[in-house]
C-alpha positions as CSV (number, residue, x, y, z in Angstrom):
1,M,0.0,0.0,0.0
2,S,1.2,3.5,-0.8
3,S,2.5,5.6,2.0
4,Q,1.1,8.7,0.4
5,L,-1.7,10.4,2.3
6,P,-5.2,11.0,0.6
7,L,-5.5,14.8,0.0
8,F,-8.3,17.2,-0.8
9,S,-9.0,20.9,-0.3
10,G,-11.1,22.3,2.5
11,P,-12.9,25.7,3.0
12,K,-11.1,29.0,3.0
13,H,-10.1,30.6,6.3
14,R,-9.7,34.1,7.8
15,L,-6.7,33.5,10.1
16,K,-3.7,35.8,9.7
17,L,-0.8,33.5,9.1
18,R,2.8,34.1,8.3
19,K,3.4,30.4,7.8
20,P,1.1,27.3,7.5
21,L,-0.9,26.3,10.6
22,A,-1.6,22.5,10.7
23,F,-4.7,21.5,12.6
24,F,-4.6,17.8,13.4
25,D,-6.3,15.1,15.4
26,L,-5.2,11.6,16.4
27,E,-7.3,8.5,17.1
28,T,-5.3,6.0,19.1
29,T,-5.3,2.6,20.9
30,G,-5.4,4.4,24.2
31,L,-4.0,7.4,26.2
32,N,-0.6,6.0,27.3
33,L,2.1,7.9,25.5
34,V,4.6,5.1,26.1
35,H,2.5,2.0,25.2
36,D,-0.3,3.2,22.9
37,R,-0.2,3.9,19.2
38,V,-1.9,6.0,16.5
39,V,-4.6,4.4,14.4
40,E,-5.8,7.4,12.4
41,I,-4.6,10.9,11.7
42,C,-6.1,13.9,9.9
43,I,-4.2,17.1,9.2
44,A,-5.9,20.2,7.9
45,K,-3.1,22.6,6.9
46,A,-4.3,26.2,6.7
47,M,-2.1,28.2,4.3
48,P,-1.2,31.9,4.5
49,N,-3.1,32.5,1.3
50,G,-6.4,31.3,2.8
51,D,-6.3,27.8,1.3
52,V,-6.7,24.6,3.4
53,I,-5.1,21.3,2.4
54,I,-6.5,18.2,4.2
55,K,-4.9,14.8,4.5
56,T,-6.3,11.8,6.3
57,R,-4.7,8.3,6.9
58,R,-5.5,5.2,8.9
59,I,-2.5,3.7,10.6
60,N,-1.8,0.1,11.6
61,P,-0.7,0.4,15.3
62,T,0.9,-3.0,15.2
63,I,-0.8,-3.8,18.5
64,P,-4.4,-4.7,19.2
65,I,-7.0,-2.0,19.6
66,P,-8.9,-2.5,22.9
67,L,-12.6,-3.0,22.4
68,E,-13.6,-0.2,24.7
69,T,-11.4,2.2,22.6
70,S,-12.9,0.9,19.3
71,L,-16.4,1.6,20.7
72,I,-15.4,5.2,21.1
73,H,-13.8,6.0,17.7
74,G,-15.3,3.2,15.6
75,I,-12.0,1.8,14.3
76,Y,-11.4,-1.9,14.8
77,D,-8.5,-4.2,14.2
78,E,-10.1,-5.4,11.0
79,D,-10.3,-1.9,9.7
80,I,-6.5,-1.2,9.9
81,K,-5.0,-4.7,9.2
82,D,-3.9,-3.5,5.7
83,A,-3.0,0.0,6.7
84,P,0.7,1.0,6.8
85,P,2.5,1.3,10.2
86,F,3.4,4.8,11.3
87,K,7.0,4.3,10.4
88,A,6.0,3.8,6.8
89,V,4.3,7.2,6.6
90,A,6.5,9.1,9.1
91,H,8.6,10.8,6.4
92,V,5.6,11.8,4.4
93,L,3.9,13.3,7.5
94,S,7.1,15.0,8.5
95,Q,7.5,16.6,5.1
96,F,3.8,17.7,5.0
97,L,4.2,19.3,8.5
98,E,7.6,20.9,7.7
99,G,7.5,24.6,8.4
100,A,4.0,24.5,9.9
101,D,2.8,25.6,13.3
102,L,0.5,23.0,15.1
103,A,-3.0,23.4,16.3
104,G,-5.6,21.0,17.8
105,F,-8.1,20.5,20.5
106,N,-6.4,19.5,23.8
107,S,-3.4,19.0,21.5
108,N,-0.7,20.2,23.8
109,R,-1.7,17.6,26.5
110,F,-2.2,14.6,24.2
111,D,-2.0,14.8,20.4
112,V,1.3,16.7,20.1
113,P,3.1,14.5,22.7
114,M,1.7,11.4,21.1
115,L,2.7,12.5,17.6
116,V,6.2,13.4,18.7
117,E,6.5,10.0,20.4
118,E,5.5,8.2,17.2
119,F,8.1,10.2,15.2
120,L,10.8,9.4,17.8
121,R,9.9,5.7,17.7
122,A,10.2,5.9,13.9
123,G,13.7,7.4,14.2
124,L,12.7,11.0,13.3
125,D,13.5,14.0,15.6
126,F,10.4,16.0,15.1
127,D,11.6,19.4,16.3
128,L,9.0,21.8,18.0
129,R,11.4,24.6,18.9
130,N,10.5,26.8,15.9
131,R,6.8,25.9,15.9
132,R,4.0,27.7,17.6
133,L,1.5,25.4,19.4
134,I,-2.1,26.6,19.3
135,D,-4.3,24.6,21.7
136,V,-7.9,25.6,20.8
137,Q,-9.2,23.9,23.9
138,R,-7.0,26.1,26.1
139,I,-8.4,29.2,24.5
140,Y,-11.9,27.8,24.5
141,H,-11.9,26.8,28.2
142,L,-10.6,30.3,29.1
143,M,-13.4,32.0,27.2
144,E,-16.3,29.4,27.1
145,P,-15.6,26.3,29.3
146,R,-17.2,23.4,27.4
147,N,-16.2,20.5,25.1
148,L,-15.6,20.4,21.3
149,A,-19.2,19.5,20.4
150,A,-20.5,22.4,22.5
151,A,-17.8,24.7,21.1
152,Y,-18.8,23.8,17.5
153,R,-22.5,24.4,18.3
154,F,-21.7,27.7,20.0
155,Y,-19.3,29.2,17.5
156,C,-20.4,27.7,14.3
157,G,-24.1,27.1,14.9
158,K,-24.0,23.5,13.9
159,D,-24.1,20.1,15.5
160,L,-20.9,18.0,15.4
161,V,-21.6,14.9,13.3
162,N,-19.3,11.9,13.5
163,A,-17.6,13.1,16.7
164,H,-14.6,11.0,17.7
165,T,-13.5,10.5,14.2
166,A,-10.2,12.2,13.4
167,E,-11.5,14.1,10.3
168,A,-14.7,15.4,12.0
169,D,-12.8,16.5,15.1
170,T,-10.0,18.1,13.1
171,L,-12.3,20.1,10.8
172,A,-14.5,21.2,13.7
173,T,-11.5,22.4,15.7
174,F,-10.3,24.4,12.6
175,E,-13.7,26.0,12.2
176,V,-14.0,26.8,15.9
177,L,-10.6,28.6,16.1
178,N,-11.5,30.5,12.9
179,E,-14.8,31.8,14.5
180,M,-13.2,32.2,18.0
181,V,-10.6,34.6,16.8
182,Q,-13.2,36.8,15.1
183,R,-15.4,36.8,18.2
184,Y,-12.8,37.5,20.9
185,E,-10.0,39.5,19.2
186,G,-9.6,42.6,21.4
187,T,-11.9,41.4,24.2
188,V,-10.6,42.4,27.7
189,V,-10.8,39.8,30.4
190,R,-9.4,39.6,34.0
191,D,-6.8,37.0,34.7
192,A,-6.6,34.9,37.9
193,K,-4.9,37.8,39.8
194,G,-7.5,40.3,38.7
195,N,-5.4,42.0,36.1
196,E,-7.0,43.1,32.8
197,T,-5.6,41.5,29.7
198,V,-6.5,41.0,26.1
199,P,-5.6,37.3,25.6
200,V,-6.9,36.6,22.1
201,R,-5.6,38.2,18.9
202,N,-5.5,37.0,15.3
203,D,-1.8,36.4,15.7
204,M,-0.2,33.0,16.1
205,D,2.5,34.2,18.5
206,T,-0.2,35.5,20.9
207,L,-2.2,32.3,20.6
208,H,0.9,30.2,21.1
209,A,1.7,32.1,24.3
210,L,-1.8,31.6,25.5
211,S,-1.8,27.9,24.7
212,A,1.7,26.7,25.4
213,A,3.7,29.3,27.3
214,R,4.7,27.1,30.3
215,I,5.4,23.9,28.4
216,V,8.8,22.2,28.9
217,D,8.1,18.6,27.9
218,L,5.0,17.6,26.1
219,A,3.8,15.0,28.7
220,G,3.8,17.8,31.3
221,R,6.2,16.2,33.7
222,M,8.0,19.5,33.7
223,A,6.8,23.1,33.3
224,L,7.9,26.7,33.7
225,N,7.0,28.5,36.9
226,D,6.1,32.2,37.2
227,K,9.8,33.1,36.9
228,G,10.3,31.0,33.8
229,E,12.3,28.3,35.6
230,E,11.9,24.6,34.9
231,I,10.2,22.7,37.7
232,F,9.0,19.1,38.1
233,T,5.2,18.7,38.2
234,F,5.0,15.2,39.7
235,G,6.3,12.8,42.4
236,K,8.4,13.6,45.4
237,H,10.0,16.6,43.7
238,K,6.8,18.2,42.6
239,D,7.1,22.0,42.2
240,R,10.9,21.9,42.9
241,L,13.4,23.3,40.4
242,V,14.8,20.8,37.9
243,R,18.3,22.3,38.1
244,E,18.3,22.0,41.9
245,I,17.3,18.3,41.7
246,L,19.8,17.5,39.0
247,E,22.6,19.2,41.0
248,K,21.7,17.7,44.5
249,E,20.3,14.3,43.4
250,P,22.0,13.3,40.1
251,A,20.6,9.7,40.6
252,Y,17.1,11.1,39.9
253,Y,18.2,11.7,36.3
254,D,19.2,8.1,35.9
255,W,15.9,7.0,37.4
256,V,13.9,8.9,34.8
257,M,16.1,7.7,32.0
258,K,15.5,4.0,33.0
259,G,11.8,4.5,33.8
260,E,8.7,4.3,31.7
261,F,8.6,8.0,30.7
262,P,8.0,9.4,27.2
263,L,11.0,9.7,25.0
264,D,10.4,13.5,24.7
265,T,10.5,13.9,28.5
266,K,13.8,12.1,28.6
267,R,15.1,14.2,25.8
268,K,14.1,17.5,27.4
269,L,15.6,16.5,30.8
270,T,18.8,15.5,29.1
271,E,18.9,18.9,27.3
272,I,18.5,20.7,30.7
273,K,21.3,18.6,32.2
274,L,23.6,19.3,29.3
275,R,22.8,23.0,29.5
276,L,23.6,23.1,33.2
277,A,26.8,21.2,32.6
278,F,27.9,23.6,29.9
279,S,27.0,26.7,31.9
280,G,29.0,25.3,34.8
281,K,32.2,25.0,32.7
282,R,32.1,28.6,31.5
């Protein structure tokens, strides 16, 4: 079977883009970044000229899909037995996403980390450092705390048909952000400390800062505190500085490296360790 992805054009958009913005959604065998795998992906790439290019592909996860998961997204082992594994389409996907920012619904907590894990398992270092991450759910929960179906109904005036399929959820997310930016651009709100702010603008830098400003690793095992310092977000060292733990308890690094943590978490912790080692030699 060809590793090329089916392609068709979608509706025009009104987002102000300096480079492509790739909306995407994953259907998977489960929610565990280490053990679960992708079974379907849809990408709707919004271009700066207003065009939208859509690609959808079923993926053979090479592991069984649990029945309870199939009952949610409607994809069963029989449906993907002849589909290519992720590794076979990884280069095509990477090329299609090259130079694009990423957007999705709850994407920073699940879809982006899962996609990066799949790329790393396929031997590709999918670099996020020059990409803006736009999480439509983060913006939506700030402005109108509900789920995707309610967001679609509220912003687009339509019911979400075929929810929990990658294509329906991807296109709904795209339409929601499109309408959301038009509705909230310039709206003043109060933050948690009572300060007035204008969080939503039709600008991907602003939406990235709103969606992903505190991200360190994609699984959320580390984050940035109010001072912009990396801290751990779990376990016995929760809320403590990463640099402090690496300096005072170096065995903790080895424990993470040997443990069942996502590859991206291990990569980011290693980057911090190397940065600290380099700065100490200067």
